N, C-alpha and C positions, 0 to 999 in steps of 0.2 A: 043634362045629356042622358038619353035613355038607350036601351039596347037596340032600338030601331036605328040608332046611329052607329052601330057596330063597325069599327074600322074606318070611320069617316072622320078625317082630321079637320080641326078648326083652330083658329088663333085663340090663345088664352091671354097673351099680352100683346100690346101694339108693337109693330116693327120698331127696331132700334131702342127698345127698352134696355137691352144688353148690347155690348159691343160685338164685333165679329169673333171675338175670343170666347163667346158663350160656350160653356162646356159643363161637365160635372153634374148632370141631372141627378138629383137625389130628393127623396121625400122622407121627412122624419115621422116619428110616431104620432105627432099631433096633426099631421096633414099638410104642413108647410112644404112647399117645393123650393129647392135651392139650386142656384147655378152661379158660375163665376162670371166676373167682368160685368157687373151691373153698372151701366152708364159709363164706367171707365175701368181701365185695367187695374188689377190688383185688389179687386173687391169681390164680395159675395152678396148677391141679392136673394131675396126670398119672395115667394108669390103665394097668396092665399088661394084656396080652391075657386073663389069667385073671380080671380084674376087681379085683385088688388096687389100691388107690389111695392117693395121698399128695400132700401139698403140694409143689409144685415150686419156685416162687419167689413172693415178695411184691413187687409192683411198687412203684416209688418213690412217696412221698407225693403224693397228688393225682392219680395215674394210675389209670385203670380201663380194662381191656382189653375188646375186643369181638372182631372178626374176627382170625384168625391164619393164618399160612402158614409151614410149615417148608421151608426152602431146603436143597438137597443138602449145602451146606457147614456143617452143624451150627448153623444159625442159625434162630431162631424169630422171625418178624416179627409184631408185635402192633399192631393199631390201637387207640391210646389215645384214646378219644373225649372225655375231659374235658380232656386236655392238648393236643389238636390235634397229637399226635405219631404217628409210626410208630416204635415201639421195636424194637430188635434184642436178642434174648436169646441168649447163647451157651449151647447145649444141654449143653456139657461143663463149663464153669466157672460157669455161671449169671450171668455178668456181664451187666448191662443197660446199654444206651446208647441215645441218641436217634439213630435213623437219619435221620429227616426231621421237620421241624417246619413247619407251615403255618398261620399265624393266620387265614387267609381260609377255612379249613375250618369247616363247621358242627360236625361231629363225625365223624371218620373211622369208618366202620362195618365194612365188610368188605373183604377184600383178595383179589386174584388175582395170581399170579406166573408169569412167563415163564421159560423154561429158562435165559436169560441173566441172571436176577436182577431184571429190570425188574418193578416192582410197579404195580398199578392199584388204586385205592381208590374205593369208593362213599362218599358224603358227604351223608346226608339232613338236612333240617330238618323234624323231625316236626311241630312246631307249625304251620308254614306249608304242610306237605305238598308241599315242593319238595326238590330235591336237585342235587348236583353230581357230577362225575366227574373223577378226577385220575389222572395218570401220575406215578410216582415213579422217578426214574433210579437207577442203581446207586450213584451218589455221594450220593443223598439229595435231589437237586434235584427240586422239585415243578413240575408243569405242569398247568394247568387245561385239560381236554379239552372239557368241556361244562358249562353251567349252565342254569338254568331248566327242569330236568327235574322229574319226580315224585319221590317219596321213594325215592331210589336205595338199594339194599340188597344183595342177593346179586349176586356178580360172579364170572365165570369166563372162561377162555380155552379154546378148542377144542383137541383133540390136535394138529392141524397148525399151531397157533398163528397162524392166519390170520383168526380171528374172535374178537372180544370180546363177551361176553354180559353184560348188566346188567338186573336187574329193578327195578321200582318197586313197593314193597311195598303201599302203600295203593291205588294205581291198578291193581294186579294184572296188570301188563304186563311182558313180557320183550322187550328190544330186542337186536338183533344189529348189530355194526359190522364192516366190513372192518378188519383190524389190519395195519398196515404194519411193515416191519422197524425203522423208526425210532421206532415206538410211536405214530404218529399214527393217527387213526381217520377213516373216511368211510363213505358209503353206509349210513346208519342205516335199519333196517327193523324192523317189528314181527314178532316171532317168534310170540307167542301172547298173548292176553288172557283171563284166567280170569274166570268170572262171579261168583265169591264167594271169601271168605277172603283172608288176607294171604299175601304171599310173603316168604321170608327167604333163607337161604343156599342156594347151588347148587354142584354139582360135576359135571364131565363124566366119562363113561366112555370108555374107549379104543375102544369100538365105535360111537362117534358118538351116544351117548345123553347126555341132560342130566337129572340128578337134582335136583329142586326141593323144598324144604321148604314145605308149605302150612300156615302158622301158623294155629291155630284149628281146622283140620279134622283135624289129627293124621294126615296122610298125606304120603308122598313121591310126587310126580308124576314119572314117568319119560317124558321126551319124546324124540323124534327131533330132530335138528338142522333138520328141516323144520317143526318146531313141532307135529307131530302127537303126541297123547297115546298112549303105548304101554301104560301100566299105572299104577295107583296102589297103593302099599304102605301098609297100615294099621299104625299104631303104637299103643303102649299109652297114651301121653300125647297131648295135643292141641296144645300150643304148641311145635312143633318149630322150633328156631332155626337150626341148621346141621348139616352132615354132612360126612363125609370117608371115604376108602377106606383100608384097611390090611389087617392079617393077613399070613399068610405068603405069600399069592399075590396080594394086592391086590384081592381080591373080597369082603372083609368090610367092611360099611358101618357106621359109627358115627354116631349121631344124638344131638344134645343137645336136651333137653326142659325148657322153662322152668317149666311148671306142676308138674312132678314133681321138678325138680332132679336128674334122673338122666340116665344115658347108656343108650341102647338100641342094639342091634346086629342086623344081619341079613346073610345071604349074598346076593350079587348074581351075575348071569351075565356080568359084565364086570369087567375090571381098571379101577380108577379112574386118571384122568390124574394126579392128585396123587401116587398111589403110584408110577406109572411115572417121574415126575420124580425120585424119590428113588433109583431103582435102575437 
């Protein structure tokens, strides 16, 4: 794929390679792409840059993954929404351990990671259309940052690590918070509210952009950190759940699609923050 294909999405894997639960788009430092529910629920699959795919791990009984983040030290963090865990998978040995457990969580959904390893988790209650927001320390200790929100879903940190971004899927809002060095948040403000369709996973570009999956519309909205819409990128499927950046230069975007069970990919004009953290 060349820059002449900028923002033009294509299939990377065949339809139904993953189930409709496909989520957690993540790329590790070696270029492997990961997503949950490969062929069946409770698994993680991985895809090579050329589209070859395989089962990576099967999660412990009763665990089902959702959002994921790859840390620089060969660890894949997995939000296990049925077990109220954040799991840690060793990318070399495939050993799986519980990094954090929090019974007060509704169902940990998506994760953001800071360069020091601190995690932040969205935690929606879909039935009640409410949500919570959590911080997870490097030692696995959990801290409730906010409750009484809408259905918290996509979550990301800006490249300067001074702002935490969280969306509410059903309410179609994206909120920004000042993020302090100790992981506390303050000065909540509305970045944007969309008129239609749901929101899901988000990732920042190093150029100050925010890429947002618009579930049901089948597009990726690209925003500035001022909340202004820069462009929308059309996908082949409609129910896009998450995205991440990878490739040799960090400008290849991978998108998970629930309605097709496939991974799509396109070239962007910026390096993703998630890629920059790995390199």
